[in-house]
C-alpha positions, 0 to 999 in steps of 0.5 A: 908667873915669875917671882916679884921683882922687888927692886922694881918700884910700883907707883899707885895713884891715890884718887882721892887721898882723903879716902882709900877706897876698895879699888885703891886697896886692890891696886896696892895688893896688885902692886906688892906682887910686882915690887916695892910699892909707893904712892902718889897724891895731889892732896894731903892724905888723912891720918886714917888713910896713912894707917890704911896705906901702912897696913898695905905696905906703902912706906912713902907717899909722894905729895905733889907741890903744884904751881898756883895755876894748878891748885884748887879745882884745877888739880882735878884736871887730867893734864895736872894729874898726868904731869904729877904722875910723870914727875913722880916717875922721874923722881922715883925711877918707877917702873910701873904706874897703877891707877884706878879705871875712873874716866879721869884717871884713864885720861890722865894715865894716857897723857902721862904715858905719852909724856914718858914714852911708856906702854899703856894698858887701859881697863886691865882685869889682871896685872902680872909679870912674865919670866923675863920680868915684863909687865903683863896685863890681861883685859876683856875686849869686844863687850867681854867676849874676848880675853886678851893678854898684852906684854909691855915692852917699854921701860915704864908700864902705865896700867889702869886696873878695873875694880874687883880684879883682885880681893884686897889683901893687907901686907904681912907686916904693916909699915910706917908711912911717910909723906914727902913733897915734890915739885910738879911743873905743869906746862901750857895753859890749863882750862879754867874750871868754872864750876865743879859739883862733886856727886855726893856718895851714899856712905851706906852703898858702894859706888857703881864703878867699884861695887863687888855686887850690882843690882840693876833695873831696866824697863821691866821695872815700870819705873818702880825701883823699890824691889831693885833697891830692896835687894841691893840693900840686903846684899850691900850692893850698888844700884844701876839701871839700863839706858832705857830706864835712865832715858825714861827718868827712872834712875840717874846712871846706866850701865852700858857701853856709853855709860858706866862699865862694871865688872862686879863679882855678882851682877843681877839684872832685873827687867833688863832685856840685854841689848848689845849696848847694855851687855857691853857694859856688864858682860865682864861680870864674874857671875850674872843673874838675870830676872825677866818675865820674857823667857826669850830675853837676850840677857838669858844667853849670857847669864849664869843663872836665869829666873823667869818671873815677875821681878816685883815678886822675885826680888823681894822674896830673894831679899827676905831670904838673904836678910833671914840668912844674915840674921842666923 
């Protein structure tokens, strides 16, 4: 890989600006390897957020000044975020836009790329540059069974990056971060946001999409997610489920092709058979551990470590050992 092109400007979408999550710190780490880093936001960043951004080398945050029709709840609409990204690229003459891989950010990135005539890569697992200075994005496709590399040949590259693609690293030297407003025009009629109910986050637990460690339970739990939650608490992990478990009403979010796609550093599937739908949502995990009392379960075909046993016995034992190790 060639050295970073420091005269290249890389824009990072802050989503949201009030909380700099680990996935955004990863984006900033990737951005510094490509060039000079700036950020764009649709709301005022907090003092704490600015301190974190400065530690990661962001000198300027561009805050959108939206028309009345795009303020309030409407600022979350992908069309508004896309217009903001496009305007920020034109303002800064940025060469690269990096965004998280949330559903809303991916839609906004695609709309912005269309507006800019930019090359777009969704759900990249790595971002670098080749010897000619072109942006190169790696991603896993076909349910994690193929690794592909895409070279962006347009003047502007728009890339959404999966969480856990890199380990966040602060800049060698912290900088002072300034906030500058810029006007954003939003063309066309926008949908009316009738109601928006944000999901309350458990501050003690990472989000499923961004977690470095995920513990998921399936039909084999019999509806008792106690052992799954206990192990997740010991590991500081997010909790997920299979689609069957959610359809049974045992949990609220499932990992799968039509659910949440995750790529943690460690994925533990307990009582999950490993149907193709589920594998498509987690097969890009770096290390997969499967716990199942059926030695013929399909998930054992793709896991790195297999435990044949009753999850109600295995998971509490693992949690106890992990807690004891932490106390040493």
